[in-house]
MARMI-231280 format. One record per residue (C-alpha): x, y, z; residue in three letters. Coordinates in steps of 0.2 Angstrom, whole numbers, plus 5000, padded with zeros to 4 digits. Layout:
N
XYZALA ...
END
This chain:
648
497950304822MET 498450464829THR 497850514846ILE 497350694848ALA 498050794862GLN 497250924874SER 498051094877GLN 499051024892ASP 499750884882SER 498750744891GLN 498150604879PRO 496350564878VAL 496150434891PRO 494750344881GLN 495950294867ALA 495750114863VAL 497050004854PRO 496449944837GLN 496949774831PRO 498049774815ILE 496749784802PRO 497349654789GLN 497649524802LEU 496049524813ALA 495949334813GLN 496449264829GLN 497449114833THR 497949044850ASN 499649004845GLN 501049114852PRO 501849224838LEU 503549154842ILE 503048984836LYS 502249044820THR 503549144811SER 502449184796ASP 501149264807ARG 502549354817LEU 503349434802GLU 501749484795ALA 501249574811ARG 502949664812LEU 502749724794LYS 501049804798GLU 501849904813ILE 502450074807PRO 504150154811PRO 503350294820GLU 503150354838PRO 501750274848GLY 501250134861VAL 501149954858TYR 500149814867PHE 500549634869MET 499149514872ARG 499049324877ASP 497849184871ALA 496449244883ASN 496549424876ASP 497349484892ASN 498549634890ILE 500249564895LEU 501349724892TYR 501149904887ILE 502649994880GLY 503150154871LYS 504450194858SER 504950324846LYS 505050184832LYS 503750054835LEU 504249924822ARG 506049924828SER 505649914847ARG 504349774845VAL 505449674833ARG 506849674846SER 505849564858TYR 505849424845PHE 507749434842ARG 508949324852ASN 507649264864LEU 508949184875ALA 509849364878ASP 508249434887HIS 507949424905SER 506949274912PRO 505449394914ARG 505449464896ILE 505749284889GLU 504249224899LEU 503149364892MET 503749344874VAL 503249154874ARG 501449204878GLN 501249344865ILE 499849294853VAL 499349464847GLU 500149644845ILE 499149804844GLU 499749984843PHE 499250164844ILE 500250294834VAL 500550464842THR 501250624835ASP 502750634847THR 503750534858GLU 503150634873ALA 501350604869GLU 501850414868ALA 502550424886LEU 500950514892ALA 499850394884LEU 500850244890GLU 500750304908ALA 498850324907ASN 498550154899LEU 499650064912ILE 498650144926LYS 497050094917GLN 497449914913HIS 498849864926GLN 499749734914PRO 500649594924HIS 502349624915PHE 502249814918ASN 502349794937VAL 504149844940LEU 504049914958LEU 503649784971LYS 502449824985ASP 503649854999ASP 502749885015LYS 504249945025LYS 504250115017TYR 502750225022PRO 501850355012TYR 500950515017VAL 499150525011CYS 498050675010ILE 496150635006THR 495750774994TRP 494150684990SER 493350735007GLU 492650905011ASP 493850915025TYR 495350815020PRO 496350705032ARG 498250685032ILE 499050525039PHE 500450405037ILE 500050235029THR 501050085021ARG 499650045009ARG 499550144993ARG 497850104987GLN 496850244978LEU 495050224983SER 494750404976GLN 495650484961LYS 495750644970GLN 496750574985ASP 498550594984ARG 500050494991TYR 501750564994TYR 503250454996GLY 503750315000PRO 504950385013TYR 506450295019VAL 506650375036ASP 505050335046THR 505650435061PHE 505950595052ALA 504350575043LEU 503350565059ARG 504250705066GLN 503950815051THR 502050775052LEU 502050815071ARG 502850985067ILE 501651015053VAL 500150975064LYS 500751095077ARG 501151235065LEU 499451225055PHE 497751205062PRO 497151035055LEU 495850915057ARG 496450805071GLN 495150665072ARG 494250555059PRO 492550575068LYS 491950715080PRO 492050685099VAL 490450795103PHE 488850815093LYS 488550995096ASP 490251075101ARG 492051065096PRO 493350975107CYS 494851045116LEU 495951045100ASN 494851185094TYR 495151285110ASP 497051275109ILE 497051315091GLY 497551145085ARG 495951115075CYS 494951255065PRO 493251175071GLY 493051045057VAL 491750945067CYS 490551095068GLN 491051165051GLN 491651325059LEU 492851335044ILE 492251325026SER 492851185015THR 493751315003GLU 494751395018GLU 495251225024TYR 495751165007HIS 496951315007LYS 497751265023ILE 497951085017MET 498751145001ALA 500051235011LYS 500351075021VAL 500450975004ALA 501851094999MET 502951025013VAL 502850845007PHE 503050904989GLN 504750964993GLY 504151144991ARG 504451205009ALA 505551355003GLY 504251414991GLU 502951405006LEU 504051505017VAL 504151645004GLU 502251645002THR 502051655021LEU 503251795022LYS 502251895010GLY 500651855020GLN 501551905037MET 502052075030GLU 500352105023GLN 499552065040ALA 500752175049ALA 500352315038GLU 498552295042ASN 498952295060LEU 498352115062ASN 499752065073PHE 498951905080GLU 498951835062VAL 500651905059ALA 501351815074ALA 500551655069ARG 501351665052LEU 503051705060ARG 502951545070ASP 502451445055GLN 503951515045ILE 505151475060THR 504551305061GLY 504651265043LEU 506451335042LYS 506951215056ASN 506251065046LEU 507850975040GLY 508951125044SER 510350995047ASP 510250915030GLN 511151045020LYS 511950975004VAL 513351074997SER 513051114979LEU 513651274970PRO 512051314962ASP 510851284976ASP 509451384968THR 509051244957ILE 507851104962SER 508450934958ARG 508150754961ASP 509650624961ALA 509250444958ILE 510350284959ALA 510250104963LEU 511149954969SER 510649774964SER 511049594966ASP 510249444956ASP 508549464964VAL 508149644969SER 508649824964ALA 508549944979CYS 508250124972VAL 508550284981GLN 507950454975LEU 508550604984PHE 507450764983GLN 508550924984ILE 507751094985ARG 508751254988ALA 510251144992GLY 509351055005ARG 508950875006LEU 507050875009VAL 506550695005GLY 507350525003ARG 506250404994LEU 506550224992GLY 505950094979PHE 506249904977VAL 506249834959ALA 506449674951ASP 508349664946ALA 507849544931GLN 506749674923SER 508149764914GLY 509749854914SER 510149994927THR 509650124914GLY 508050044910GLN 507550014929ILE 507950194933LEU 506950254918GLN 505450154923ARG 505550204941VAL 505650394936LEU 504150364925GLU 503050284938GLU 503650414951HIS 503250564941TYR 501650494934ALA 500950494952ASN 501650674956ALA 500950844953ASP 501950944940PRO 502351074953VAL 503350934962GLU 504450904947PHE 506250974949PRO 507151064935THR 508550944935GLU 508750754937ILE 510350674941LEU 510450494935VAL 511750354939GLN 511750294921GLU 511150364905GLU 509250324902LEU 508750234886PRO 507350364882ASP 507950504893GLY 507550634880ASP 505750574879ILE 505550584898LEU 506350754899ALA 505150814885GLU 503650734894TYR 504050814911LEU 504450984903SER 502750984894ASP 501850944910ARG 502851064921LYS 502751204908GLY 504651234911ARG 506151144905LYS 506750994914VAL 508450924910THR 509050744914ILE 510950744917VAL 512250604919TYR 513650684928PRO 515350594928GLN 516450714939ARG 516450854952GLN 515050894964THR 513550814955LYS 514450654953ALA 514950654971GLU 513150684976LEU 512650534965LEU 513950424974GLU 513150474990MET 511450414984VAL 512150254977GLU 513050224994ARG 511350235003ASN 510550114990ALA 511949994994GLN 511550005012TYR 509749965008GLU 510149824997LEU 511349745011ALA 509849755023ARG 508649675011ALA 509949535007GLN 510149505026LYS 508349485028THR 508149375013ARG 509649265019ASP 508849255036ARG 507149195029ASN 507949075017VAL 508948995031SER 507448985042ALA 506448905028MET 507848775024GLU 507948735043ASP 506048715044LEU 506048605028ALA 507348495036ALA 506448485052LEU 504748435045LEU 505548335030ASP 504748435017LEU 505148404999PRO 505348594995ASP 505548755005LEU 503848805013PRO 503248955002HIS 501648985011ARG 501448955030ILE 499848985039GLU 499649015058GLY 498048995068TYR 497649055086ASP 496049075097ILE 495749225109SER 494449245122HIS 494149285141ILE 493349125149GLN 492349095133GLY 491649265130SER 491949355113ASP 492849205106ALA 493749245090VAL 495149165079ALA 496449225068SER 497349165052ARG 499049245048VAL 500049205033VAL 501949215029PHE 502549205011VAL 504349165009ASP 504649205028GLY 503849375027MET 502149425034PRO 500849435019ALA 499549545028LYS 498349545012GLN 498049355016TYR 497649385035TYR 495849335041ARG 494849355057ARG 493449235062TYR 492049255075LYS 491749085083ILE 489949025079ARG 489948875090ASN 488448905102PRO 489348795116GLU 490748925116VAL 490049065127LYS 490449165143ALA 490949045156GLY 491248905145HIS 492748895133SER 493248765121ASP 494848795111ASP 494848625103PHE 493148645096ALA 493548825091SER 495048775081LEU 494148635073ALA 492748755067GLU 494048885060VAL 495048745051ILE 493348675044GLN 492848845038ARG 494548885030ARG 494648725020PHE 492848685016ARG 493048724998ASP 494448594997TYR 493448445004GLY 493148274997ILE 491648334987HIS 492448504982ALA 493148534965ASP 494448664970LYS 496248604967PRO 497348584982ARG 498748684974THR 499148864969GLY 499449014979ALA 498048994991ASP 498648824996TRP 499748815012PRO 501348715013ASP 501248715032VAL 499848745044VAL 500348795061MET 499148785076ILE 499548885092ASP 499448755106GLY 499948575111GLY 499448395107LYS 497648425111GLY 497348575099GLN 498348475086LEU 497248325088SER 495648425086ALA 496248495070VAL 496848335063VAL 495148255066LYS 494248375056VAL 495448375042LEU 495448185041SER 493548195040GLU 493748315025MET 495048195017GLY 496448335018LEU 497748255029MET 498748175015GLU 498948345006ASP 499248455021LEU 500648475033ARG 499948515050VAL 500948555066ILE 500748635082SER 501948745093LEU 501748745112ALA 502048905121LYS 502948845137GLN 504448755130ARG 504248805111GLU 503948625107GLU 503448565090VAL 502148425088PHE 501648335073VAL 500148215070PRO 500448035076GLY 501848075088GLU 501648085106SER 503248165109ASN 503848335102PRO 505148345088LEU 506948365094GLU 507248555092THR 508148695100GLU 507148855104ALA 508348965095GLU 508648865079GLN 508048965063PRO 506548855058GLY 505848865076VAL 506149055077GLN 505149065061LEU 503748975068LEU 503849075084ARG 503749235074ARG 502149165065LEU 501449115082ARG 501749285090ASP 500949365075GLU 499449255075ALA 499249295094HIS 499349475091ARG 498149475077PHE 496849375087ALA 497049475103VAL 496749635094SER 495149575086PHE 494549505103HIS 494849675111ARG 493849755097GLN 492349635099GLN 492349655118ARG 492449845117THR 490949845105GLU 489949725116ARG 490249825132MET 489749985123ARG 488149905117ARG 487749805133SER 486649935141ARG 485749985125LEU 485249805122ASP 484049815137GLU 483049955129ILE 481449885121PRO 481349925102GLY 483149975100LEU 483849845088GLY 485649825082HIS 485549945068GLN 484750085078ARG 486150065092GLN 487450085078LYS 486550245072LEU 486450315090LEU 488350275094LEU 488850345077GLY 487950505082THR 488350525100PHE 490050425101ARG 489750345118SER 488450285131ILE 488750435142ASP 488250565129TYR 486750465124ILE 486250475143ARG 486450665143GLU 485450695127ALA 483650755128SER 482250675119PRO 482250805106GLU 484150775102GLN 483850595101LEU 482550615088THR 483850695077SER 484550515074VAL 483750435059PRO 482450295063THR 482250365081ILE 480450435083GLY 479750535097PRO 479050385106ARG 480650285105LEU 481750435110ALA 480650455126GLN 480950275130GLN 482750295128ILE 482750445139TYR 481650365152ASP 482850215153TYR 484250325158PHE 483250445169HIS 481950325178PRO 481650455192GLN 480950575179SER 479450465175GLY 
END
């Protein structure tokens, strides 16, 4: 079928792939094993532009791709299987069904593919790895008064929110954001400090009074749109816009506004003023992309050059086995521009190697931008030298990644030898307890995967044991409780298999022989000791203890395996302490409110959410207190009388 296009060349997002009509009967056999079915499927696919879908036996979409000739592209997957990368070979062996959507042009196929990948997130389409070391800038356009902040997690909770990056130079990014917040009056806090008046940031001109709505949402969005231009690589365009506004303000004798615009222009000109790139035609905006790879990873660098100035350096990490250099660059560019506004597109893209579908990508970008975008593979002179610089930066990033990977492999090999493990420990979990003489006792679980922190698996626990309270601590009982809660689904009577991504190769307890014995006891009662490798790491001498041994293992504090355990222990300690401080702060904030009759936990939260602190609640009048939901006049008077006993 042909997908209708809207005026801006965006495909209809509700397009649903249809099974090949004459072969609707399903079988669970992979197509590669049933040559007759495979050939019949391939004959049904037309030699036209469009999008194709690969499905497995469970009807899950494995891969979504595009091509100017669907039949030829799909057929290529099943020829010379051994010549494919391990990733593609694994995918082909799982394909049970092929579906397709025909489009009018190659550019429409690219646009449709981008939308469908966003919607379905197929496993084998995930090219770029989630590399937490590169930060993004997020602007929460979904809010009436958008916030801007730096984050390392790119998770779209709202479709309107935008992420810019990832940026390689974290220091330069933070410096840029500080300058931007100084130049433009922006929202400074996620929540207001005062209920009925703005804070100091408003008085000094850093904030336009968002908390008291002293600026309309429309005007604030206009300010934020100017800020977004900086992170879109359009600072030069913004300067020209501000110059026009400054001249207009001066003509209207509004010299205060003109002076503020002048300061903004000066500050924007100083951003990256030392990053001039020598190109003969510096009026053209261009991106330059190159990569460096080994057998595991491909480090990609993308330089954003506007008006001859390097305004952004973005970094990506891809699977080196996912394709050739040109294929990886093509996919990186497609994913990058799919998440960017058309105004951010350059008019020229310099690539390290010719792209397999560069003409399709250029047409797609041109349609979205409304202006011609060219993709160039320069081989000499200035542009080639620029690409060499980009590739050199990619090589440095790869060398750093290789060094980190080698260090982690060395540490895991040493730890495997130390603990007599059959294989390298893929997943290691660390546990720690934090409290002050038993009060606000909490525990943490941190997880290292292949020697690196995997924060998506971190967990925090509140200790439920009633015997652990202020004045009475029991780390042994606390650890036993946490371990029992962690592995209760794997016990003797549980059906959950003791394998898979969630099952640890090593469990490390922060402590000595006593803490280890308490954990071993509860795991033995659950029947898990035969399948779990449990150890403890004592702080004073960095000694490693194992079950059944009274003496620690013979180790050196600086050997790679012990260093890995120390990093795990320190991370577990940091995570536990931060949670303990959070719990202690909340308890201290609520301690006085607990003494007021009729003021339960939910009402305390509403009061603190409105007034932000005990001091402001104490200063509030009964009338102000009744503005809080569920606080009636009688309870408001009780709260007021509690803080002002002399008034009664």
